[in-house]
N, C-alpha and C positions, 0 to 999 in steps of 0.2 A: 783223379777226385773221388773217394767212395764214402757215401753215408749208409751206414745201415742202425736201423732202428730196431734195438732189442725190447720186444714188449714182454711184459709179466701180467699174464691177465689176472692171478690173483690179486695183485695190489692194482691192476688197472694203471700201471706204470710203465713209459718210455724211458728207456735209458739211450745215447745214442754215441754212436762210434765212427769217427770221421778220419780218414786218413790221404794225404797227399804227399806224394815225394818222398816215402820215407818217414813222415813226421804223424802222428796221432793224436787227435784230442779226444777224450772221453767228456761226454756230458751227462750230471745225473747218475752216476754209478750205483749197481745196488751194492749192498755189503760184501756179497763174495766175489772176487774181484778177478779169481784166476780165469774166466772165459775172455777178460778183456784182454789179460796179460798174454796168453795163449793166441786170441786172434792178431795180435802185434807181432807175435813172434811168426806166426804162418805168414802173414805178409810182410818178413823183414823186415819191420818197421818199428819206431820208437816211440813210446807214450810221451808226449811233452807237456800236454794240459789235462788237467781236470775242471774242467767247468763247473760251477754250481749255480743253478739259477736263483736260489734263496735257503733258507736254513727250512730242510722240509720237517714236516711234522707226521706225514701220515707213513714213513718208512726213514731208517737209518741208512744214509749212503756209505759207499764205499770208500770216499775221497779218503780220508785218512790212512785205511791201509793200501791203496793203491800207490800212494803219494811214496809211502813209508817203502815200498817194494819197487818201484821204478825210477823214484826221482823225479818225477814229473810236478809241475807248477800248479798248488790248488789256485783257482782263480773264483773271486767271490766279487759280488757288483761292489757299488759305493755305500757306506755307512755299516757293511755288514763288519762285525767284531768277534771272528771266532778267537780260541783259546791257543789253535796252533798256528804252525806256519803258514801262511799264505798269501796271495798278491791279489791287493784290494783296488781291481781296475777303477781309473775314472770313468766317465761317462762320454762315450764313443771313443776309448782306448781302443787301440787295434791291437791285433794277435794275429803274427806271419806263421802260419803252418804249411810248410812246403811251397806251394803255388797260391795258395787261398788266403785270405785274410778272414778272421772273425771279430766282429766288434761288438764291445759291449755297451748295451743299450740300457740304462736304467730307466726302468717302470715302475716303479713304487705304488704300491695298493695293494696288491696279496698280501704283502708283507712290507716293510719298510727297505728292504735290500734287495728285493726283487728284481731280477735283471734278465732282459733277453738278449741272445745272443745271434745277430745276424753275419751271416755267412756269404762271404763276396767269393767269386770263381775267380779261374786265373784271368780273367779277361776285365776284372774288377766290377762286374755284374751281379746286381743283388740276387743272390739265389734262393737261399730259404731262412727262416728265422726259428730258432729253438726257444720256446715262448714260456717253458716253464708252467709255473701256474699263473702267469698272467693272462694268457691266452689260451682257451680249450677250442674244440672245435664244438659249437652250439652253443658254449660259454664262455665264462671268465671265473676267474679265480674267486673264491670266497674272500671277504675283507674284514673277517672277524677273528681270525688267527695270531695277528698281530698289536689287537689294539693293548693289551695289558702289557706288554714289552715296553711298546711305542707310545704309553699313556696316551694314546687316541680313541675317538670313537668308532665304530665300524661304517658309521656315514662320511666320515673324515677320510678314512683310509678309502672307500668307494671314492668318492670325491677325486683323490689322488689318481685313482686306478684310471676313473673317467678322463683326466690329463693325459695319463699315460699312455693310454691306447689310441689318443686323438692326434700325440704331438710325434709317437714314436713309432707304432706300427701303423695305422690306417693310410699315413702319407705314401707307403711304401708301395711298390707295384703290385699289382692284382695277381700275375704269375707268379709272385713270390711263393714258396712252399711253406706251409704252418708244422712245425713238428712240437705238438704239445709236450708235456711231462705225466699226461694223463688223460684217462681216454671214461666212458661209459661206466659205472661203479665205484668209483671213487669219493671218496667225502669231502674231497677239498673244491667241488663244485656240486651243482646242483641238477641240470639236464645235460649231461657231455652226451654228443653221438658216439655212436657205436664204432666208428670210423677213426682210426688213429693217425692219418696223415689226409692233409687238402690242402688248396690254394687259399690266398688270402681274397682273392677276388671271390672266391665261394661264400667264404666268411664273412664278406662285409654286404653279401646279398641276403643269407639267412641268419647269422649272429644275432640275437636281438642286441646285443649289449655294443655289437657294430653299426646301429641303424644311424644314418646319418645325420636325418633332423632331430635325434633324440638330443632332450637338455640333461643338463649335469643333475637336475633334480631329478628328472625322469629314471635316470640310470643309476642313483643313488635307492632310489624307491624300486625298482626291477632286481637290482641284485642283492638287498638285503632283505625282499619279501620272501616268507617262510625258511629262511636260514633254520636248521635244527642245532641244537648244540653238540661241538664237536667230540668226537670222540676222547677222554679222559687220558688217555695214551699220547696227544698230539703235543702236548707239552715238553713231554718227555722225551720224547724222541727228538723235538728241537733241542734242547739241552743235550741229547748224545751229539748232535750233527754239529753245536759248537763246540764244545769243549772234548770231544774223543770218545773212544771205547776201546774195550779189548778187541786184538786182532779176531778173523772170525775161526782162524783155526785152533786159536785156545778154548774160544766157545763152543766148537764141536768136538775136541779132546773131553772138556767137561762134560756135555750133554749126551755123548754117544757111549758111556758107562752102563755094560750090560749089569742088572742086578738080579737077582735071584728072587723068587716069590716072598721068602724071609727077610733077605736084604730091602726089597722094595717095600715093602710092608713095615719095617722099622725105619727105613728114611722118611718115609711119607708120617708118619708118628713123631720121630725126631725133629724134623726139619719143619711141621706145618706147611708143607708143599703141598699144592695145589695136584692133585690126580688127573691128568690131561689125558683122554682118552679120544686119539683122532681116526681110529675106524669106520668103517661105514655104519651109518643110522640104522640101517636092518640089524646089524652086528650088534650093536650097543644094545638094543632094546630087548634082544635075546638073552643078554648078559654082562653084566659089568661088574666092576669094583665099587664098592658102595660108597658114595658121596663123591665120586669120579664125575667129571665133567666133560659132556662129548663136546668137542668142534671137529668135524670131519677133514680129514687133510685134503678132500677132494671137492670141498665145496669153497666157498670165501673165506678161507681159513685165516689167514694172517689177520687182515680189519677185524673179524668176528673177535680173536685173540684180544686183538687191542683193545676193543670196543667193551669188553664184558670181564677181562681180567683186570684190565687198566694199568697194575703197579708192574712195571716193567722189571722190579726188583724182586717180583714174586718167586718165589723156589717153585721149581715144576716137574713133576714126576711124569714118565710118557707111555704110555699104553699105544701100539703103533701096528700097523699093519707088518709082518715080515717083511724084510730089508726095506722098511721106508723111514728107518730111524735117524739119518743122516739129513736126509729130507728135510723130517720136520723138526729138526734141530735149526738146519738151515733156514725156514723158514720164518721161524721163530724168532731168530736172529733179525729177521730182515725188518721187523718193526722193533725190534730193541730187548726184547725178551732172551736174554744171556746167562737167565740164572738157572738152565736145565740143569739137573740133578744126575739123571740117568734114565732107562727106559726097563721097561720088562722084559725081563731076557725068556723067549719063549711064548710073550705074547698072553692074551687072555687065556688061552689055553692052558699055559703052565699053571696060572693063578688057579683054574678049577682043579689040574691034576694035582695041585698040593692040596686039594680039600680045603680051598678058603673059602669065605663065607663071600656070594656074591648078591647083585641084585638084578632086578627086570623092570622093563617099562610095561605098562598095559597097553596095548596098541591093538587097533581096530580098523577094518577097512570102509572105506567112506559106503558100500550097501547096509553094512552092520549097524553104521553111525546115522545112516537115513530112518531105518526102520526104529532105533531108538529115538530119534527125534519125532517121527511120527505117532510114538505112543506116549510121548510128555513132554514139559515143559524144562529142558534139562540148560544148566550152565552151560558156555561154550565160549573160548576165549579166542581170539585170532591174533597171532604175536606179530604179522605182516607188518610193513611200514605203513606209515600213516595215507599216505599216496594211491597204494592197494588198495587198503580198507575202503578207500573213499571210493574207488573205481567200481567195486563190487563187494558184494560180501554179506554172508548171512545175515538176514533180517535180524535177528535179536542176537549176535553175536558181541561181545566186551570186545574192546579193542585195548589190547595189552603189548605195544611192540617190544619185541627183542630188545633192541639197542639200552632200551629205560624199563626194563624187567623186571630190575631189585625196586623200583620206583612205585610197582603194583601190588607187591605183594599181598599188600592188606584186601585187597581186592577178591582175592582166592578165597572161595567157603573152605570151611575147617572141616567141616564133617561129611559133604555131601560131594558126591564123584560128578566131575568138572573133565570138561573135552577142551582139548588144544589142537589145534591145527595152524600151519604156515600155508607157504602157495605150493612147495613139494614133498614136503615130511624132513627137510634138513633142520629147520630154524624151530619146528616144534620139537623135536627131539633135544637139541641145544637147551630150549626153555622148560624142558621136563626134567634135565640132567641138572639144571639149576635149583627148579622148585625143590627135588627131591634131596639135595644135598641141603638144603633148608628147612628139609623136616616135612616138607609138604608131599605124601605120596597117593592122595587120593585123585589122581586126573588119568588120564585115557588120551593118548595119542591117536589120532585120527593119521594112518599112513596115507601116505601120497597129497595129501594137503589139499587146496583149494581147486587144483587141478581135479582130480580124484573127483571132489566133491560137486562138482558141475558136472562130471560124467555122469556120476550118479543121480543124474536129476534132482539135487536137492536144492530147494529154491531159493534163490539169492536176489539180492535186489538188481536192478537194472545196470548195466554197464554204464560209466560214464567217464569219457573222455579223459584223463587227468589233466589236460592242458585246458578245458573248462574250469578245472577247479579252483579257480583264483577268486 
């Protein structure tokens, strides 16, 4: 028996490859399926099952394409209603994979069809659970994503999740291994651990949601407390996962068309496409196509695209580092953004060489920022998350989280220069690009963000541990 966790850091997502006696199961595959197919060929094995723990909201799974290319059976838990052919498992239904058995445990609460898959080894011993978004390490799945479709409140779903955990998962032995669908950084939970594998026994000891003496009312209160609104692209990804989507090869062919500067400019004017620049923030600051949006490929790329662009059907034109065009289109497709129309051939340097207009962002060091603060009372905007700001911030800084920047546009001064910072410089440049695309140009980015600000000795509020902020 082989179990391999295939972890994708950008999405904080774990897919799983399980092989026994030449038969393979894939759990929650990513959109691009070739690595799974290649791995099975290397093992001289055949992909038999594709298990989906639920209809994912934060990424588009590769189940439809993988089934088409391998003939494997897609399996969902009870109550699932996909538009494509799939096997809808009954609660406790068993599936043989070589010498091992995988059992579907219906665990509703995160969503109604959420299912945990229990793996029993060749000796019939419970070995591991693939818990999807039902149980994370240090947390559980948020109960507010399915309420519209299920016509239930998040409190009712949280109550179902409480029952699922206590009737299906907590009775299992402490040495059972927990393989979750997500880790720290995912918007599907609140306070996940950075680790991606653990034992159930350790989770029973340290995961607040598995506390033995917890009442259902206490569980509902703790699970629903502090939930931020989910990213707007989530329901669109659910729709794609339920109804199907274009093959990744078609998306790549469409999105990796090389466009000359003139053709690129014409396409932008004719299609109302967003020009998405994925280079490093330092390069974007020095020069970029006017009104283009920066979201760097080497940061939390796909989730930020989903949160800020939101509409997966939005036409997109790309400015990328050389050689990373296909990677960018692939990573966009993981969160459902399939309408990429092409990329700027030769990159931004070709744009400049063609004598096209370009823009820049005013950016200063933390030391220069410190001198400006000492001279005058200047407006400062912190685009980090609420928890980061609450932990410590510049005393008079305004909190305008990047996630909800469009809700704060009226707060930025119209005629006065203001300063923007985040934690390390990535998010503040995203924010600056959005503001400039809205016609707000009187801004200055603080390079290096809050880390550089503290290092420069700029006074900040006393640090408060996030766990005490309830």
